[in-house]
N, C-alpha and C positions, 0 to 999 in steps of 0.2 A: 033308804037314805039316797039323796041326790048324788049322782056321780058327776061332780063338777070338776072339770079339768083345771090343773094348775095354770095360772096366767103365765104367758111367756115372758112378760116384762114386769120389772119392779120399779115403781117411782121412788126416787130419793131426792131429798133437797140438798143443794150445795150452794156455795158462794161461786157465782159465775165470774166475779171479779174479786180482786183482793179486798178484804173486809174493811180496812181503814180508808175512808174516802173523805174525811173532813166533813164539810157541810153537805156533801152528797152522800146519800144513803148507800150502803153496800148493795151491789146487785146480787140478788139471790134468784135461783130458779129451781125447777124440779126437772130432773132428767129421768129417762127410762133406760134401765140397764137390764142385762140378762137376769131372769128370775131363777137363780140357782138355789138349791137348799143350802142354808148357811148355819154353821156353828158359831157360837159366841166368839167375837174377835173384831170383825167378822172373819170367818174362815170359809172359803169356797173351794172349788175344784182346782183353781190355779193361783189364787191369791190368799195370803194369810197375814192379817194384821196382828202384829205383836207389839203391844204398847208398853214397852219397858223404857223408863226414863232414867238414862245413865247418869245425868247430872244430879238427880236426887235419889238415885238408887232405889227405885220403886216400880212396881207394876200397877198400872191403872186398871180398874175393873173393865172387862171386855163387854162391849155392847152386843146385845142380841137382836139383830135386825128382823128376825123372825118372830119376835114377841108381838102378840096381837095388838097391843096399844101403839107400838111403833108402826106396825103395818097400817093401821087405820089412819095415820096422819102423814103418810108418804115419807116416813123417816123422821128423825129428830129435827127440830127447828135449828137453823144455823145459829151458832154461838161461838164467839171467840174464846169463851172461858170454859166450855164443857168438853173434857177429853173424849167423852162418848161421841159427840158430834165430830170431833177431829178424826176419830176412827172411821166414822161413816163417810166423811169427806174423802179421805184417801182411798177407801175402798171403791166408792162410787165413781170417782174420776178415773181411777186406774182401770176399773172394769169398762168404762165407756171407751177408753183409749184402746183396750184390748179388742173390743168389739169392732172398732174402726179398722183395725188391722185384719181381723178375721174376715170381714166383709170384702175388703179391698183385695186381699190375697186369695180369696176363694178357698180357704181352708182354716181350720182352727189352730191357732198358734199355740205351740206347746212351750210352756215355761219350765218344763221338767229338766232338771240338771243331773239328777242321779236318783237312785232308789230312796236315799235319805232325804234329799231336798227336791221333792216333786212339786213344790209350790214356791212362788216368789214371795218373800216376806216384805211387809211394809211396816216401818217403825216410825209412827208419827212424832215421837218425842225422843229420838235416839241419843241426842247429845245437845249440849249448849254451845252454840256457835253460829256464825253467819254462813251457813253452808247447808247443802243437801246434795246427796250423791247416790249413784248406784255402785254397789260393791260386788264384783264378780265372785270373789272368794266366799263372801258371806251369802251370796245369792239373795241380796236384799237391797231395798231402797231405804236410805236412812235420811230422815228429815230433822234439821236442827231448829233451835229457837234461840232468840237473843234479844237484847234490850235496844230499843230505838236510840239513835244518837241524841244525847241530851241537849245539844246546841242546835241541831238541824234535823228535827225528827219528821219534817214534812207535816202532813195532816195528822200524824200520830201524836200521842202524849209523850213528852220526853221520858226516856227510860221505859216506855211501854214494852211489854213482852211481845215480840213478833214471832208468830209460828209459821215456818215455811210450809207446814202441812196444810195450811188454810189457803195457800195460793194455788188456784187451778193451774196456772201456767207452770209452776215449779213441779207439781205432781205429774202433769203430762210430759214435761221435758225429761224428768228422771225415769218415768215409766218407759218412755220411748228409748232411752239409752238401754234399758234392760231388754226390751224386745229386739232392738237392733243387734244386741250382743248374742241373742239366741238365733237370729236369722243369719248373721255373718260374724262369726266370732273373731275373725282376723281383722275386722275393721277397727279394732282397738290397738292394733300394732302400728305405730307411726312409721310406716315405710316411705311415705312421701308427705309433703307439706299439707296436702289436702285431707289426709286420713282422719285425724282427730277434728279438724275443722268440719268435715262432713258429719261426724257424729253430733257435734254441737249444733250445726246449722239445721240439720234434718230434725233434730229434737225440737228446735224452735218452730220450724215449719208446721209440725203436727200440732203444737200447742196453739199457734196463731190461727190455723184453719179450723180447729175445733171450736174456737170462739164463735164461729158463725153458725153453729148448730143450735145455739141457745136463742130461741125465737124472741123471748121477751127482751133480752139484752140487745139483740140486733135491732128490733123496732125502736127501742129507746134511743139508741145511738144514732140511727137514721133520722129520727124526729129531732133530736137535739142538734144534729149537724146539718139540718135542712137538706137532707138527701146525700150528704157527703159521709164517707166512712173512713176518711183519712185524717184530716186536720183535727187534732185534739181528741180523736176518738180512742176509747178504751180498747177497741177491737184490734188496733194495730200495735199495742204496747204490751210488753211482757213484764210480769212481776212488778207492778207499779209500787205496791206497798213495801216490798223488799228494798227496791232501789231508793225510795224516798226515806225509809227508816234508817238507812246506812249513811244518810247525810248528802247524797248526791243531788237531791232535789228533782229527780226524774225517774222514770221507769228503768228497770234493769237493761232492757234492750227494746228496739223497735224494728218493725218490718220495713220501714222506710229509710232509705239512705239519703239521697238528694234528688232534686228534680232532674238534674242532669248528671247521671252517674259518671265517674271517672274510670274508663276502662283500664287505666294503668294501675289502679289500686289492687287488682287481683294479682299482678305480678310483684307487688311490693309488700303486701301485708302478710305476716307469717303467724301471728298469735291466733290460736285456734278459734276463739270466740269472735274476734274481729274478722277473721277470714270467713268463718261460718256465716257471719252477718251478710256477706256478699252473696252467698248462696240463697239465703232467706230473701233478700231484696230481689234477686233475679226471679225467684218463684212467685213472690208476691206481686211483682210487676206484671207477670203473665196473668195472674188472677185478676188484678185491677183492670187490665186491658179487656179481658173477656167480659168481666162484670159490666163495665161501662158500655161495651158494645151491646150487651143484652138488655140494658135498660134504656137505650137511646130512643127507642120507639115510644116507651112510656113517657119520657121527658118531653119528646116532641108533642105528643097528645096533650099533656098537661100544660104546655106553655104555648099552645097554638102555633107550634112550628118554630118558635124562636130557639129552643134548646136551652134557654137560660131560666132556671127555676127562680121564682120571685123570692124576696126575703119574707121572713115570717113562717108561720106554721104551714106545713104541707097537709094536703088532704089525707086523712087516715087511710083511705083505700089505696092511695098512691104509695104511702109508706109501707103498707102491707105487701103490695106487689113488688116494690123495690127490695124489701126484706126477703121475700120468697126467691127472687132472682139471685140475691147475694148468697143465701143459704145453699141453693142448688149449685151455683158455680163453685163455691168453696168446697162443698162435699165432693164434687167431681174432681176438683183439683187435688184434694186430699187423697182420693182414691187413686188417681194417677201417680202421685208421689209415693204412695206405699206400694202400689202394684209393680213399680219399676224395680223393686228389690229382686224379683225373680229373674230379671234380665241384667243383673250386675255380675261382674266376675267375683269369685270368692275371696280374692285378696287384692291389696294395693289399689283401693278405690281412688278415683279422681273426680273432680266436679264434671269434667268432660265425659267420663264414663256414665255419670248419673244422667246427664242430658240425653245421651244416646239410649240409655235404658228407658227413660221417660217416654221418648218418642216411639221407640220400638214396641214397648209393652202396650201403649195406648193404641198404636196403629193395629196391632194384632186383634185387639178387642173391638175397635171402632175405626175402620179404615177411612170413613167419610169425614170425621171430625167436623161435624156440622156447626159446632160452636166456635170453631177456629182456635181451640184452646192450645193445641200443640204449637201452632204458628206464634201465638202470643208468648208462650214459654221460651221458644227459640229466640225471639227478639229480646226478651228479658235477659237471657244469658249473653246475647251478643252485645248488648249495651254495657255489660260489665266486663267485656274482654275474655269471656270464657269460651274457648274454642277446643273441641275435642281432638285428641290425637287420632290420626288415621282418617279423618273426615276431609274430603276434598272440597266441601263447601258447606254452607249452612242450610242448603236445601234439605227438605225433610227426607227425601230418598237417600241423600248422602249421609245423613245422621243416623239412620236406622242401622242397626248391626247387620252386616251382610248375612243373608240366609245361606245355610249350608248348601253347597252344590249337590244336586242329586247323585248319590253313589259315592260321595266323598267318604262318608262314614256309613258302614254297613248298618242294616237294621239291627236293633237290639233284640235278638231272638228270644232271650231269656224272659222278656216281658210277657210273651204269649201265655205261658203257664201260670205266671204269678200275678198278672194284671187283675183278673177277676177278684182275688182276695184283697189286693191292694186297694182297688177302687171301692170295694164294699166297706173296707175298714175306714178309709178316709171319708166316704160319704156318711157313714154312721157318726163319725166325730163332728162333721159339720152341721148335723141336724141339731135342733134345740135339745137342751139337756132334759132328760126324762124327769117326771115329778117324783119318781122313786129314787131316794138318795143312793141306794145301793147300785141301782142301774146307772145312775149318773157317775158314780165313782168308777165303776167298771169302764164306762165309755171313755172317761178322761184318761185312764191309765193305758189305753192303747196308744203306743207311740205314734206321733204324727210324722216323724222323720227318722232316718237312720243317721245318727250323729256320732262323731268320734268319741264323745264322752259317754256314750251309752254302753254299759258293760254287757257281757254275754248273757247274764241271767235276766236282765230287764228287757232285752230285745226279744221280740217274738221270732219264732222259727222263720216266718215269711220275710221278716225284715232282715234277718241274718242272711238268709238265702239270696235276697235281692242285693244286699250289700256285696256279698261275695261275687255274685254274677256281674255286677257293675264294675267291680275292680278288675275282674278277668277281662271284661270287655275293654276297659281302659288300657290294660296292658297290651292287648292284641291290636288295638286301634289307636295307639298313642300318637302317631303322626297326624291322623285325622282330627284328634282332640287337642293337638298342640301340647302334648305332654312329653316328657323326656323318657318315660318308661322306667323311672326309678322304682325299686321294689316296694318302697314305702308309700306309694300313692294310695290314697284312701278316699272314701266318699264321706265328705263332711256333713252332707245332708241330702235327703232325697224325698221329694214331696209329690203327691198328686194334687192338682189344682182344679177347682171347679168354678167357672165364671159364666155369668150370663151377659151376652153382648146386648147392646141397645136394640138390636134387631130381634131379640128374644131367644136367639140360638144359644144352646148350652155348649161351652167350650171347655174341653178337658185337656190339660197338659201335664207332662211329667217333667220335673225340674231336678236335675242331678248336679251336685257340686263336687268336683274332684280337686284335691289339694296335694301338692308334693313340696318337699323342703330340701334346699341345698344344705346338707348337714355340715359341710365344711364351714359354713358361716354361723351355724348355731353355737359353736364353741369358741369362735374367734372373737376376742374382746373388742376388735376394731369395729364390729357391727353392733355392739352394746346390748346384746341379749335379745335382739329382734332379728332372726335369721331371714335370709332371702327366701321367699316362697313363691311358687307358681301355682296356677290353678285354672280350672275351666268350668264354667257353667254350661251345661248342655240342656237345651229345650228339646224334649222328645215328645212326638205325637203318640196317641194311644195305639197306633199301628207299629210302634217301635222305630219310626223314622226320625233321625236326628235332624231337627229343623234349624237350630242355631247352635254355634259353638262360640262362646263368649270367653275368650282366653287372655290370660296374663302369663305367658310361658316363661320358663327358665331357659337360659341359653343351652343349645344342644346341637351337635353337628347333624343329628338325625332330622332336624326340622328344615323347612324351606329356608334358604339363606336370608331372604328378606325378613321372615318371621324371627329368625335367630338374631339378626341384626337389631331388630326392635327390642328383643329380650336383653341383649347386651346393653342397649341404651338405658333400658329401665333399671337394670342393676346398678349401672353407673350413677344414675340419678339417686338411687337409694343410698349409695355410699356418699355421694356429695351432700345429701340431706343430713346424714349423721355428722359429717365434718362441719357443716354450717351450724348445727345445734351445739356441737362441742365448742366451737369458736365463740358462739354468743353466750354460752353459759360460763360464768366466772368460776363455778365450782368444779369444772371438769378436772383441772390440774391438782385438785386437792382430794380427789376421791381415793379411797383405798382400793385394793386389787378387786375385791368382790363388787364394790359399788361401781367401779369403772366397767367391769365386765357386763353389768346389768343396767347401765345408765339409761339406755333407750327404753327398756322395759319399765323402769321407774317413771319415765316421762309419760307413760300411757295411763297413769292413775287418774280416774275421774275425780277423786276426792281432791288431789293436789291441783288438778286443772281448775276445779270450781273455786278452790280457795283463792287462786290467783285472780279469778274473774269476778267473783261475787262481792 
């Protein structure tokens, strides 16, 4: 018998755009995802599709994507009516999103929450309603379905059933919420006006940039737009069918704000989706600037130097070249946006923090920035009035997080004995899944990080030893890490990261997140159930040297006076934010004692947030 290795990729067909497009045919495409062994569902190592329809109280039969007939045709044909295709659609797009995070972060993202819930559940027909959301408690993404507006259905039939699970953009958006919650669990706690807006904006960024990886869609839109990817293009709009079916007459959201952005808007807008749209526009502005720069020579050649493309059809070869540049630029931009997570503080995120993380993370991997992509991003943020705290200017060297001074933080000696096992384990997880399902399962169950919700039984001995060693290190070096030294400081995550620089060099980093909580605020109803937290992300070299200390400290007399003053100001801003929300919410004065005590925690519900915006 021939020993034929299992292919590393599995082709599956999806809707690249929302299915209802009136006179325009829905754009379908075939994408390649990780070819893992699947049970009917589909159920893989990290994702589990459970097709329970709560509105009709029934389970749909689960699709078996490993069936020979389905494998032979690259998955089921796209269909609005077939629940089996709906299952395929959510699994394929969610898997593609996970792969983008794996590659950009340089490690395999774990979605494991506990021994009982080691997979993220995807429910394509979870409920009847104009919503879709990630639920942390259920460890699931739930997709709704609803009837199109009878009077203003857009290109849909009046009262047509609209399935959110068929929207590529909604699937990616909600999947990104789930992944972000695993990477930074406190980014759902509304400690400042940017926190929930970042969750929403970043999820839109991933959905938008992932559009550009679908070659057929990209070529079609460039051909139809005469080389333009902005005006009227499906590439820059999110969830068009959903928005049109609800009677708005337009897509749910767009990457484009205005030709001349108003920098005052960032200081005035507070609703998370509207504020998140400012972040999306800043990032997309940077992408467009870089893309247009990279095709300028092609346009000059095609136009004899005029730079003005003529009306009518472009040459197919030119369209292909423009599409290639757009795809490469978008993928690099997406990698930059995801990779920045390792350079973010573990709590109290702001848009300015994100810009600094973007610039620092990309500089570490690619100091030269031959494409000018960092400079374009900085300009996109500047045009919208987003200025990071602590930066003296918008020069790149000022925006980068300050490198730790040599000797400020002692070498993490405990790494020397534990590092070989840690690197071996993480490297094994980042390789492609074995064709043997038992081996694949064992590989996935190795924890990729030491998290606070991982119990003693599920953590490996090496993980527990490393966690304890890092906590001891943090206690002994609290001033260098800008921690207060509270006895409850813990490691919320610890990862080994493997990345390949454009030069071809392999870069290995260790990323540790330390978190501590002011317990006096945890039980104080004036803070509304979201306590004041501090934390530090430490970027550590393989030799144990602490290279970056990215901190959001709590006030403490043990810290440098300037650092402590900034911590006092941050805590004051959180208190003022609670007061602002209470004043704007007419329900505040009518809450009972329990509701009042937990009102800020209630405001972090993605389900409620999406009901207000969708």
